[in-house]
Structure formats: C-alpha cells, structure tokens
N, C-alpha and C positions, 0 to 999 in steps of 0.2 A: 504494500500500500504506500502511495506517495506520502512524503512528509507533510504535505499541505492538508492532509485529511480528506482529500478527494478520492473518489472511487477510481481504481485503475481503469485505463481506457483500453478496450479491445480494438487493436488495429484493423481487424477484419470487419468491424461493425460498419454498416453502410452509412452511419451518421458521422463518422470521423471526418473532419474537415467541413462539415455542414455549418458549424458555428462561424467559421471564418469565411464560408462561402466558396472555398476552394476544394477541388477534387485532388486527392492525393495520388501519388504514383503507385502506392500499395493498393489502393482501390482499383486502379486501372489494371494492375497485374492480376488481381483476384478475378476480375471480370474476364480477362483474356485467357485465364486458365480454364474457363468454362468452354472455350472454343476448341474443338478437336478436329484434327485432320481425319475425315471419315475413312480413308484407306488405312491409316496407321493406328487410328483410335488413340492418339496421343495429343495432348493440348499443344497449341501453337507456341506457347512460351517455352515449354520444355524442349520442343523440337528446334528451337533457335530461329524460328521464323520472324520473331519480333526483333528488329534491329535497333530501334530507338523509340522511346516514349518521351514526348514533351507535353507537359501540363502547364498551362498558363491560366491561372484562375480557374474557371470552369470549363475551359476549352482544352480538348485533347487532340494531339497530333501524333499519329503513329506511322513509322516507317517499317514496312514488313516485306518479306519476300515469300516465295513459295518454293517447294522442293524442286520444281522445274518450271520453265516457261510454259510448257504444255500441260501443266497440272489440270486435269479435268475438274477437280473440286475447287479450283481457285476462286471463282466468283462466289460460291457457296461459303467458303471459309471467310472471305473478306466481308461478306454481308453479315454473317453470324458475328464476327468480331465487332463490326460497327453497331449492330443491334444490341450486343451485350454492353457496350460502352454507353450507348444512348439510354439504356435502362438504368444507369447509375443515377441515384437521386442528386439533383442539382447540376447535372452535366449540361454544358452549353453545346458548342459546336464540336463535332467529331470529324476529323479529317484522316482518312486512310490513304496512305501513299504506298503504292506497290513499287518496290525498287529491285533492281537486278544486280546491283554492284554494292558490295562484292557478291558473287554468286553464292547461293546456299550450298553447303556441303555437309555431310553427316557429322563432321567434327564440330559443327555449331550446336549439336544436340547436347543438352545438359549431361555432364559426365555420368551421373547415376543412371540416367535413362539410357545413355549409350551403352553402359555396362550391362544393363538389363537386356538390351536388344542384341548384345554380343558384338558390338562394333569395337 
C-alpha cells in the first residue's frame, strides 16, 4: 500500500489515466494483446508485429507490420487492432500505419514465445 494511504492502482484497470484524460501505453499494449494472428493464434504484440506505439493525450498512433506483404489476414488483423484501441475508454483518434521497413522476421517474436514455437 502506498505511503499516502491511497489504494494501490491496478495498471490493467481501464480507468488508469482517465483522471488525467490520457491513454497510457500499458492500456494500448493490453488492448493489442487481444488481437491475434488467426493463422498462428498468437497476439500481434508477442509476434513482434507492433513496431512503435505513440500516445499523445488521447490519440494513439501505431506502426505495425505483418508477417509478409501477402498476408491474407492483414486487413482483418489491422481492423481488429484498430477496433480494440477505439474501444478503450476515452481514446481519441487511432491511426494504424502499416510499415514494411524493417521487414518482419521470426527473430522479432518475443523470446519466450519463440522458444515455445521452437525457433
């Protein structure tokens, strides 16, 4: 318990940042973990598809890639990510940027997930 006598704050709570009106990067990451690549059934954050998260007040800007330029699930994944972010309480504008540089490779997968997959 904090020395101020306040209740501890759960960082996964959807109201964190609400008092200041800002969306936190942790909230964005939690939302993106709900988005899975339907072929691999792994979330896009652990897959290393999220290259950059920028939060400015209530606005969220994401740079992400796909496992390949011809990924048939690309539009579905990007829409799901955008929908999850827009569902966050207090979120403003959501901008999804599809980038190809640097190209995605399996070494971008989180090490624990990569070990699980046998890479």
